[in-house]
C-alpha positions as CSV (number, residue, x, y, z in Angstrom):
1,T,-10.0,6.3,-1.1
2,V,-7.6,3.9,0.4
3,T,-8.0,2.5,4.0
4,A,-5.3,1.2,6.2
5,S,-6.0,-1.6,8.7
6,E,-3.6,-2.9,11.2
7,A,-6.1,-5.2,12.7
8,A,-6.6,-6.9,9.3
9,G,-2.9,-8.1,8.9
10,D,-1.6,-4.6,7.8
11,T,-3.8,-4.4,4.8
12,L,-4.7,-1.6,2.5
13,T,-8.0,-1.4,0.8
14,T,-8.9,0.2,-2.5
15,S,-11.5,-0.1,-5.2
16,S,-9.5,-2.8,-7.1
17,T,-6.3,-4.5,-7.1
18,T,-6.6,-5.4,-10.9
19,G,-3.2,-4.9,-12.5
20,F,-1.2,-5.2,-9.2
21,Y,1.6,-7.6,-9.2
22,L,4.0,-8.8,-6.4
23,G,7.0,-6.6,-6.1
24,M,5.2,-3.6,-7.9
25,P,6.8,-0.5,-6.8
26,I,4.0,2.1,-5.7
27,Q,3.8,5.5,-4.1
28,F,1.1,7.4,-2.3
29,Y,0.2,11.1,-2.5
30,G,-2.3,13.2,-0.6
31,V,-3.2,13.0,3.2
32,V,-0.7,10.7,4.9
33,F,-2.0,8.0,7.1
34,G,-1.4,4.5,8.6
35,N,2.4,5.3,8.9
36,I,2.6,5.8,5.0
37,V,4.9,8.4,4.0
38,A,3.9,10.4,0.9
39,G,6.2,10.1,-2.1
40,T,8.1,7.1,-0.7
41,T,8.4,3.9,-2.6
42,Y,6.7,0.8,-1.2
43,Y,6.3,-2.6,-2.8
44,V,3.2,-4.7,-3.1
45,R,3.9,-7.7,-0.9
46,T,0.7,-9.8,-1.1
47,I,-2.6,-9.5,-2.9
48,V,-5.0,-10.5,-0.2
49,A,-8.2,-10.0,-2.4
50,N,-9.4,-8.2,-5.3
51,T,-9.6,-5.0,-3.2
52,S,-6.9,-5.6,-0.4
53,F,-3.1,-5.9,-0.6
54,T,-0.1,-5.4,1.8
55,V,3.1,-3.4,1.2
56,S,6.7,-3.7,2.1
57,S,9.2,-0.9,2.5
58,T,11.8,-2.9,0.8
59,L,11.5,-5.2,-2.2
60,G,11.1,-8.8,-0.9
61,G,10.7,-7.5,2.9
62,G,8.0,-8.1,5.4
63,D,4.8,-6.5,5.8
64,F,4.8,-2.8,6.5
65,A,3.3,-2.2,10.0
66,L,0.3,0.1,9.6
67,A,-1.8,2.2,12.1
68,D,-5.6,2.0,11.5
69,A,-6.6,5.0,9.5
70,T,-8.8,6.1,6.6
71,G,-7.9,8.9,4.2
72,T,-7.7,9.7,0.5
73,M,-4.3,9.0,-1.1
74,V,-3.4,8.7,-4.7
75,L,-1.7,5.4,-5.5
76,I,0.7,5.5,-8.6
77,I,3.2,3.2,-10.1
78,A,6.6,4.4,-8.7
79,P,9.4,5.2,-11.3
80,L,12.1,2.6,-11.6
81,L,15.4,4.0,-10.9
């Protein structure tokens, strides 16, 4: 389960951010929430804590604005083109 929080600085929360790195390309699948579009590539912008992170819609861009929501999405490492 991934949770989106606009109020907490546009953060996404998951069980662990172990293995994440800044600029890591990721995609989400499943129930779309928090303005996230399934199958679109996002990039890890900041790792806030061991369970929280922010994403950008472009590599090196600003925080992606999220709407508060909770849902189940699968986070995968996006393929590099």
